Structures are given as C-alpha cells and as structure tokens.
LOMAR-799423 format. One line per field, with one value per residue (C-alpha): x, y, z. Coordinates in nm, 2 decimals, padded with zeros to 4 digits, always signed. Example, Ala and Ser with C-alpha at 12.3 -4.5 7.8 and 13.67 -1.06 7.14 Angstrom:
<sites>
c1 <- [+01.23:+01.37]
c2 <- [-00.45:-00.11]
c3 <- [+00.78:+00.71]
</sites>
This chain:
<sites>
c1 <- [-08.55:-08.54:-08.16:-08.22:-08.49:-08.24:-07.95:-08.21:-08.30:-07.96:-07.84:-07.79:-08.01:-07.86:-07.69:-07.84:-07.72:-07.67:-07.50:-07.26:-07.25:-06.88:-06.74:-06.46:-06.15:-05.89:-05.92:-06.31:-06.30:-06.02:-06.31:-06.58:-06.39:-06.33:-06.70:-06.74:-06.50:-06.67:-06.98:-06.89:-06.67:-07.06:-07.27:-07.31:-07.37:-07.28:-07.17:-07.15:-06.93:-07.12:-06.93:-07.15:-06.98:-07.03:-07.05:-06.73:-06.54:-06.64:-06.52:-06.19:-06.14:-06.23:-06.06:-05.81:-06.01:-06.35:-06.48:-06.84:-07.14:-07.30:-07.65:-07.68:-07.47:-07.18:-06.91:-07.02:-07.31:-07.12:-06.92:-07.24:-07.58:-07.55:-07.50:-07.78:-08.00:-07.86:-08.00:-08.31:-08.41:-08.30:-07.99:-07.80:-07.86:-07.58:-07.43:-07.04:-06.92:-06.66:-06.85:-06.70:-06.84:-07.19:-07.39:-07.53:-07.88:-08.00:-08.26:-08.48:-08.57:-08.20:-07.99:-07.65:-07.67:-07.35:-07.01:-06.68:-06.37:-06.23:-05.90:-05.65:-05.82:-05.52:-05.37:-05.07:-04.81:-04.66:-04.24:-04.02:-03.71:-03.52:-03.72:-03.52:-03.60:-03.86:-04.20:-04.31:-04.56:-04.83:-05.11:-05.44:-05.77:-05.97:-06.08:-06.04:-05.66:-05.61:-05.73:-05.55:-05.21:-05.26:-05.36:-04.98:-04.74:-04.92:-04.63:-04.71:-04.81:-05.13:-05.22:-05.51:-05.54:-05.78:-05.84:-05.79:-05.49:-05.29:-05.35:-05.27:-04.91:-04.82:-04.93:-04.70:-04.42:-04.45:-04.42:-04.21:-04.42:-04.27:-04.57:-04.89:-05.19:-05.39:-05.57:-05.40:-05.68:-05.68:-05.32:-05.27:-05.57:-05.39:-05.09:-04.89:-04.80:-04.58:-04.28:-04.19:-04.32:-04.22:-04.44:-04.39:-04.00:-03.99:-03.96:-04.22:-04.16:-04.46:-04.52:-04.82:-05.02:-05.12:-05.49:-05.51:-05.43:-05.57:-05.89:-06.03:-06.30:-06.65:-06.66:-06.27:-06.11:-06.47:-06.66:-07.06:-07.26:-07.60:-07.91:-08.26:-08.46:-08.76:-08.52:-08.53:-08.37:-08.07:-08.06:-08.03:-07.77:-07.55:-07.60:-07.48:-07.11:-07.20:-06.90:-07.07:-06.84:-06.74:-07.08:-07.16:-06.89:-07.03:-07.35:-07.22:-06.97:-07.28:-07.51:-07.31:-07.22:-07.60:-07.62:-07.37:-07.49:-07.09:-07.01:-06.71:-06.76:-06.68:-06.37:-06.46:-06.31:-06.53:-06.38:-06.56:-06.38:-06.41:-06.19:-06.26:-06.57:-06.68:-06.76:-06.57:-06.64:-06.40:-06.47:-06.29:-06.43:-06.28:-06.44:-06.31:-05.98:-05.67:-05.74:-06.03:-06.29:-06.26:-06.49:-06.45:-06.69:-06.80:-07.13:-07.32:-07.55:-07.41:-07.64:-07.73:-07.31:-07.32:-07.59:-07.40:-07.08:-07.27:-07.40:-07.12:-06.93:-07.26:-07.19:-06.87:-06.90:-07.17:-06.97:-06.67]
c2 <- [-07.44:-07.54:-07.47:-07.14:-07.08:-07.24:-06.96:-06.69:-06.82:-06.83:-06.48:-06.22:-05.93:-05.61:-05.33:-05.02:-04.73:-04.41:-04.12:-03.87:-03.52:-03.33:-03.09:-03.17:-03.05:-03.29:-03.15:-03.18:-03.52:-03.65:-03.52:-03.73:-04.00:-03.96:-03.94:-04.25:-04.47:-04.35:-04.51:-04.81:-04.90:-04.82:-04.98:-05.25:-05.05:-04.93:-04.57:-04.41:-04.04:-03.84:-03.52:-03.17:-02.86:-02.56:-02.22:-02.12:-02.44:-02.30:-01.94:-02.07:-02.31:-02.02:-01.70:-01.84:-01.65:-01.67:-01.33:-01.44:-01.48:-01.16:-01.14:-01.28:-01.55:-01.40:-01.65:-01.88:-01.94:-02.03:-02.33:-02.48:-02.39:-02.65:-02.97:-02.83:-02.77:-03.17:-03.27:-03.11:-03.26:-03.58:-03.66:-03.72:-03.83:-03.65:-03.31:-03.33:-02.99:-02.80:-02.65:-02.34:-02.29:-02.36:-01.99:-01.97:-01.97:-02.25:-02.41:-02.48:-02.81:-02.93:-03.01:-03.07:-03.45:-03.52:-03.36:-03.60:-03.51:-03.17:-03.11:-02.84:-02.54:-02.34:-02.13:-02.20:-01.93:-02.11:-01.93:-02.07:-01.97:-01.89:-01.83:-01.49:-01.35:-01.06:-01.08:-00.82:-00.94:-01.18:-01.34:-01.43:-01.44:-01.47:-01.09:-01.23:-01.31:-00.99:-00.79:-01.04:-01.00:-00.62:-00.60:-00.75:-00.61:-00.30:-00.25:-00.59:-00.60:-00.80:-00.93:-01.17:-01.51:-01.74:-02.10:-02.45:-02.58:-02.72:-02.35:-02.13:-02.32:-02.32:-01.96:-01.89:-02.13:-01.89:-01.59:-01.31:-01.32:-01.41:-01.58:-01.76:-01.80:-02.15:-02.35:-02.65:-02.86:-02.87:-02.90:-03.22:-03.35:-03.35:-03.48:-03.16:-03.12:-02.87:-02.79:-02.87:-03.05:-03.08:-02.93:-02.96:-03.01:-02.72:-02.68:-02.51:-02.41:-02.41:-02.20:-02.25:-01.90:-01.86:-01.88:-01.60:-01.37:-01.55:-01.70:-01.95:-01.92:-02.04:-02.45:-02.42:-02.81:-02.95:-03.17:-03.17:-03.40:-03.22:-03.42:-03.37:-03.32:-03.56:-03.85:-04.01:-04.33:-04.18:-03.93:-04.22:-04.38:-04.04:-03.94:-04.26:-04.13:-03.78:-03.66:-03.48:-03.26:-03.15:-03.05:-02.86:-02.66:-02.62:-02.49:-02.25:-02.11:-02.11:-01.94:-01.63:-01.62:-01.62:-01.30:-01.13:-01.22:-01.27:-01.64:-01.55:-01.22:-01.02:-01.03:-01.23:-01.53:-01.76:-02.08:-02.30:-02.59:-02.79:-02.70:-02.93:-03.05:-02.70:-02.53:-02.23:-01.94:-01.70:-01.45:-01.17:-00.91:-00.65:-00.33:+00.02:+00.04:-00.18:-00.35:-00.62:-00.62:-00.96:-01.15:-01.48:-01.72:-02.05:-02.23:-02.55:-02.47:-02.36:-02.14:-01.96:-01.92:-01.78:-01.52:-01.42:-01.38:-01.19:-00.94:-00.90:-00.78:-00.53:-00.35:-00.32:-00.16:+00.08:+00.16:+00.29]
c3 <- [-10.75:-10.41:-10.43:-10.53:-10.27:-09.99:-10.12:-10.13:-09.74:-09.63:-09.79:-09.51:-09.52:-09.67:-09.44:-09.37:-09.57:-09.49:-09.75:-09.60:-09.78:-09.79:-09.95:-10.24:-10.04:-09.92:-09.57:-09.59:-09.73:-09.46:-09.18:-09.37:-09.36:-08.99:-08.96:-09.16:-08.92:-08.63:-08.77:-08.90:-08.57:-08.38:-08.65:-08.87:-09.16:-09.53:-09.55:-09.88:-09.93:-10.21:-10.27:-10.30:-10.48:-10.28:-10.38:-10.18:-10.34:-10.68:-10.62:-10.50:-10.78:-11.04:-10.87:-10.61:-10.38:-10.18:-10.19:-10.22:-10.02:-09.84:-09.63:-09.28:-09.30:-09.48:-09.61:-09.37:-09.59:-09.91:-09.79:-09.62:-09.82:-10.07:-09.83:-09.65:-09.97:-10.05:-09.69:-09.69:-10.06:-09.95:-10.16:-09.83:-09.52:-09.32:-09.38:-09.24:-09.16:-09.02:-08.72:-08.73:-09.09:-08.94:-08.94:-08.59:-08.70:-08.93:-09.13:-08.81:-09.00:-08.96:-08.65:-08.49:-08.40:-08.35:-08.30:-08.29:-08.05:-08.05:-08.22:-08.13:-08.13:-08.20:-08.46:-08.61:-08.75:-09.02:-09.15:-09.42:-09.23:-08.92:-08.64:-08.53:-08.83:-08.81:-08.92:-09.14:-09.37:-09.26:-09.45:-09.35:-09.49:-09.11:-08.98:-08.65:-08.68:-08.90:-08.58:-08.32:-08.50:-08.51:-08.16:-08.10:-08.39:-08.52:-08.78:-08.92:-09.28:-09.30:-09.66:-09.78:-09.82:-09.94:-10.06:-09.91:-09.71:-09.97:-10.18:-09.92:-09.86:-10.21:-10.20:-09.90:-10.07:-10.37:-10.22:-10.04:-09.73:-09.36:-09.22:-09.27:-09.04:-09.02:-08.78:-08.60:-08.65:-09.04:-09.11:-08.85:-09.03:-09.35:-09.17:-09.14:-08.77:-08.53:-08.47:-08.87:-09.21:-09.58:-09.83:-10.20:-10.14:-09.90:-09.53:-09.27:-08.95:-08.74:-08.37:-08.19:-08.09:-07.74:-07.73:-07.46:-07.78:-08.04:-07.91:-08.17:-08.38:-08.22:-08.36:-08.45:-08.42:-08.42:-08.69:-08.70:-08.79:-08.94:-08.96:-09.07:-08.71:-08.84:-08.99:-08.65:-08.77:-08.88:-08.58:-08.35:-08.54:-08.57:-08.19:-08.08:-08.17:-08.03:-07.81:-07.54:-07.36:-07.72:-07.83:-07.46:-07.56:-07.91:-07.82:-07.56:-07.84:-08.10:-07.85:-07.81:-08.18:-08.21:-07.94:-08.11:-08.46:-08.55:-08.72:-08.91:-09.05:-08.72:-08.54:-08.28:-08.11:-07.90:-07.68:-07.42:-07.26:-06.92:-06.64:-06.31:-06.48:-06.54:-06.82:-06.89:-07.20:-07.32:-07.55:-07.69:-07.95:-08.14:-08.18:-08.30:-08.16:-08.12:-07.79:-07.78:-07.53:-07.34:-07.07:-06.94:-06.69:-06.57:-06.55:-06.62:-06.90:-07.21:-07.33:-07.01:-06.96:-07.34:-07.26:-06.91:-07.12:-07.39:-07.14:-06.96:-07.24:-07.37:-07.00:-07.05:-07.39:-07.24:-06.97:-07.18]
</sites>
C-alpha cells in the first residue's frame, strides 16, 4: 500500500490539453500541424487535433464544386462556420483557419488570438508545358483572379475551378486548359514549390505572378488561430506564439474588407506589409470597367490606415 502511495506521489501531473479544430483537407491539416508545432515548442502541453467537417468541404466532396453559401459572409462562411460553432460549443479550444477564409465580421464572442508568420503572398501561374506556348484558357475559382487576369489578358478564356489543391491539380492535368492560378502559400505548405514540381507523374511548371497586378486576397498566406474571447487560459497560451507584424498586417487588411464589405465574393485585392519599419497598405478594387481602382498608403495604426485607403478609393470613385 505504501509503495502504491509513493508511486502515486512520484507521478508527474498530467499536461494541460488544448484541442485544435481543423478542416479535413490536406492543406488544412498541414496548417494545423504547423500551429501544433509552434505551441509545443513554446509550452509543455498536450495538443489534440479534432477534424471538423464544413459545408464547403462537403460541397466539394459531393459535386466537385463549392458554389454553396450565400448571405453576408458568402462563400467564406461555408469554410469557417462549423469550426466557429465547435469553438462556441467548447468542442474545441482553438479553430485553425486560413485567414483569408474568415469573414471580416465575426462572432463577437470569438477573436483571432494569434497568427503564424506569413508565408509567400503571391499567386502562381501553373502550366503543363513550354512557357513559350500562348495562354488562351486559364482556370480559377477566384472572382478576384478572374478580373485581374482579364485586365492583363482580355482575350483569355476564363473557366471556373473549385476543390482543394490536389483536386484542382488533377482537374488541370485531365483538362485541355493552358494554365491555372493557385496561391503560393498553399502549394508550398503541401510541398510543391516554384519553379516546377511533379504531381501524379506529370511535370508542372510554375511562374510567380507580380503582386502589382495580382494584389493578393486579404489574409492570403496567413494561418490564424481563433479562440473564445472569454477563455483567458487558452488565449494566454495561444497569444504567446503570435507574430506581431503579421497580425498588424492582417488587422489592416481585414478592416479594409470590413469597410468595403468585400471578403471573397467581390473582386478585391488588399495587401499590407512593413516597409522600412512602416506599415504599407495597397488595395485593388474592380468595378464595372476592366481597369481596377488602386490606392496605397502608409501609417502606424492598421485600422486608421485601412480607413484612409478606403476613403481615398471612395473619393476616386466619386470623381469618376
């Protein structure tokens, strides 16, 4: 009996546990493991990953397309709503998102407690053959990328493309399309990097599109960790891995989208970065014409900077 008591006394207390919620796709799980790794490096904790099925994932699995979603959050909500519900219902402690999927206005009981360092923000042009071959057909599911492509190449035929990254690559290989456009961050997190890579036995050639013409989506390349605002113990742990500069950039981009009520259903690009220690915000908004309205500015406060850029674009719109 004494031996058993001593044995019990010598046992280490159980490690605190945090449950991370993730979508089921390969990319979402890769990003969630990045968050897990960052937390484990900082804290002696047990981290569990809980897969949460979203309407967006179900729509892709059922039809190969993700035309689901309506209302204020548009398509964004179909990739985040179930994760946020699991968070509110305390089935998970942290929801791990691609930041560009989070609607600019979210549940007031939730907050973005941390973001990981930003990956490459560029869009990539993927081709199957010689780069000298003219591009006549380009596939992309993004309204923003469609308008950006038409502004540069009005003669190109644009076809819709949905699904997770492997699905899009398979559709590309099986099609007669000349090129598709994907985000650099997602490809690289799955191990596919410029200037070329192999997928299912096929060689894919990759070109980096200039951000001057292809301004990224707000939040592109950023992994966001969302928590309950009232959950102070989890917030303290999660916020310790926050990348401050990336978070400031995300705040500026999200505030601009909130003012514009843009999110991902409108052809809008917005990108913040630090230049010589100062926050710079560039926005690209497409309207009825082919050419976009573009504005850029610098400042120290992300929300005020977003307001300044928004008002600048509004004045330009009124003058025209």
